[in-house]
C-alpha positions in Angstrom: -10.2 2.3 -18.1 -7.0 1.7 -20.1 -4.5 -0.8 -18.7 -1.7 0.6 -16.6 0.5 -2.4 -17.2 2.4 -1.0 -20.2 3.7 1.8 -18.0 5.0 -0.6 -15.3 6.6 -2.8 -17.9 8.3 0.2 -19.5 9.6 1.6 -16.2 10.4 -1.8 -14.7 11.2 -4.1 -17.6 12.2 -6.9 -15.3 8.6 -7.4 -14.4 7.7 -8.6 -17.9 10.5 -11.1 -17.6 9.6 -12.5 -14.2 7.7 -15.5 -15.4 10.4 -16.4 -17.9 13.0 -16.1 -15.2 11.0 -18.3 -12.8 10.4 -20.8 -15.6 14.1 -21.1 -16.4 15.1 -22.1 -12.9 15.8 -18.7 -11.4 14.4 -18.6 -7.9 11.8 -16.1 -6.7 14.3 -14.9 -4.2 16.9 -14.0 -6.9 14.4 -11.7 -8.6 13.1 -10.1 -5.4 16.0 -7.7 -5.3 14.6 -6.2 -8.6 11.1 -5.7 -7.3 10.0 -2.0 -7.4 10.3 -0.1 -4.1 8.6 3.1 -3.0 10.0 5.3 -0.2 7.6 7.3 2.0 8.9 10.2 4.1 6.7 11.2 7.0 7.1 13.7 9.8 7.9 10.7 12.0 10.6 9.2 9.7 10.8 7.1 6.5 9.9 3.6 5.4 10.2 1.6 2.2 7.6 -0.6 0.6 8.6 -3.4 -1.8 5.9 -4.0 -4.4 4.9 -7.3 -6.0 3.5 -6.7 -9.5 3.6 -10.4 -10.3 1.0 -10.9 -7.5 -1.1 -7.8 -7.9 -0.3 -6.1 -11.3 -3.3 -3.7 -11.5 -2.9 -2.6 -7.9 0.8 -2.0 -8.1 0.5 -0.1 -11.4 -2.2 2.1 -9.8 -0.1 2.6 -6.7 3.0 3.6 -8.7 1.0 6.0 -10.7 -0.2 7.8 -7.5 3.4 7.9 -6.3 4.8 9.3 -9.6 2.0 11.9 -9.7 3.0 13.2 -6.2 -0.4 12.4 -5.0 0.6 11.2 -1.5 2.5 14.3 -0.5 0.5 16.1 2.1 -1.8 13.2 2.9 -1.8 11.7 6.3 -2.2 8.5 8.2 -5.7 9.4 9.3 -6.7 6.1 10.9 -4.4 4.4 13.4 -5.5 1.3 15.4 -2.5 0.1 17.5 -3.6 -3.6 17.5 -4.8 -3.7 13.9 -3.3 -1.4 11.2 -2.3 2.1 10.1 -4.2 3.6 7.2 -3.3 6.6 5.0 -3.1 8.0 1.5 -6.4 9.7 1.1 -7.0 12.6 3.6 -5.2 15.8 4.1 -4.1 17.1 7.6 -7.4 18.9 8.0 -9.1 15.5 7.2 -10.5 16.8 3.8 -10.5 13.9 1.4 -8.2 14.3 -1.6 -9.9 13.6 -5.0 -8.7 10.4 -6.7 -8.9 8.6 -9.9 -11.6 5.9 -10.4 -11.4 2.6 -8.4 -9.6 -0.5 -9.4 -10.4 -4.1 -9.6 -9.7 -6.2 -6.4 -6.8 -8.7 -6.6 -7.1 -10.3 -3.2 -6.8 -14.0 -4.5 -3.1 -13.6 -5.0 -1.8 -15.7 -2.1 -0.3 -12.8 -0.2 -1.4 -12.4 3.4 -2.4 -9.5 5.6 0.5 -10.3 8.1 2.4 -7.7 10.1 4.4 -5.4 7.9 2.5 -6.2 4.8 0.6 -3.5 2.8 -2.9 -3.8 1.4 -5.4 -1.5 -0.3 -8.2 0.0 1.8 -11.7 -0.1 0.3 -15.3 0.3 1.2 -17.8 -2.6 1.6 -17.8 -2.8 -2.3 -15.0 -5.1 -3.4 -13.9 -3.1 -6.4 -13.7 0.3 -4.6 -10.0 0.8 -3.8 -8.3 3.9 -5.2 -5.4 5.6 -3.4 -5.8 4.6 0.3 -3.6 1.8 1.7 -2.9 0.3 5.1 0.0 -1.4 6.8 -0.9 -4.3 8.9 0.8 -4.1 12.4 -0.3 -7.5 13.5 -1.3 -10.7 11.6 -4.8 -10.0 10.4 -6.0 -13.4 9.1 -9.6 -12.0 9.1 -8.7 -9.8 6.1 -7.4 -12.6 3.9 -9.6 -13.8 1.0 -12.4 -14.8 1.4 -12.7 -13.1 4.8 -14.4 -11.1 6.1 -17.1 -10.6 3.4 -16.3 -13.1 0.6 -13.7 -10.8 -1.0 -10.8 -10.0 1.3 -8.3 -7.2 1.0 -5.6 -7.0 -1.7 -2.1 -7.3 -0.4 0.4 -5.9 -2.8 3.6 -5.0 -0.9 5.7 -5.3 2.3 7.6 -2.8 4.4 11.2 -3.8 4.0 12.8 -0.8 5.7 11.6 1.5 8.4 9.3 -0.7 10.5 10.5 1.3 13.5 8.7 4.3 11.9 5.6 2.2 11.4 5.8 1.3 15.1 6.0 5.0 16.0 2.9 5.7 13.9 1.2 2.7 15.5 1.8 4.0 19.0 0.6 7.5 18.3 -2.3 8.8 20.5 -5.6 8.9 18.7 -9.1 10.4 19.2 -12.1 11.5 17.3 -12.1 14.4 14.8 -14.1 15.4 11.8 -16.7 12.7 12.4 -13.9 10.0 12.3 -12.5 7.8 14.9 -8.9 6.6 15.5 -7.5 9.8 14.2 -4.0 10.7 15.5 -4.2 13.7 17.8 -1.0 15.1 16.1 -1.2 14.8 12.3 1.1 12.2 10.8 1.9 13.6 7.4 3.4 11.9 4.3 5.8 14.6 3.2 6.8 12.9 0.0 6.7 9.5 -1.8 8.9 8.4 -4.6 9.9 5.3 -6.5 13.5 4.1 -5.8 15.7 3.3 -8.7 16.1 -0.5 -9.3 
């Protein structure tokens, strides 16, 4: 599969200068403001995810491509576990799975942690199986950090920097079983739109 990195460098040229900036004495905090951000609007409110391409370049490029293609519009948070995480980005309101591109390589050894408010890629038991689905940790999930729980961990690539109150509302949503799945919100939590914010 061709690399997605040229696209992210073209759209966010600051990313290609990140290492040079850090090497010249500029602090990581001073470039954080330039990190790409994605806004998700749901029927329960909006939240913003800051992305870290310096830590998970392939994952971030993949995520941005899904956002730019409008893929997430109409998908839901189909798995909500109040003391664990909220997962979305792959199923429609009727729980049909939305077709995706091929999976991407895992990048879980990047030092980012599955702490509350941080965003990671969902995957199957196969390490290199993540595609479009992501989850937001609502507690500190140390058991998902590399090499836990299966020798691979889960790739963290962003953090909710605005709208954690919305994440909390989603977390507290009543759930049940539907379509052969557990922990499904009894009232669909729909992603109405997702877009990249201008730097």
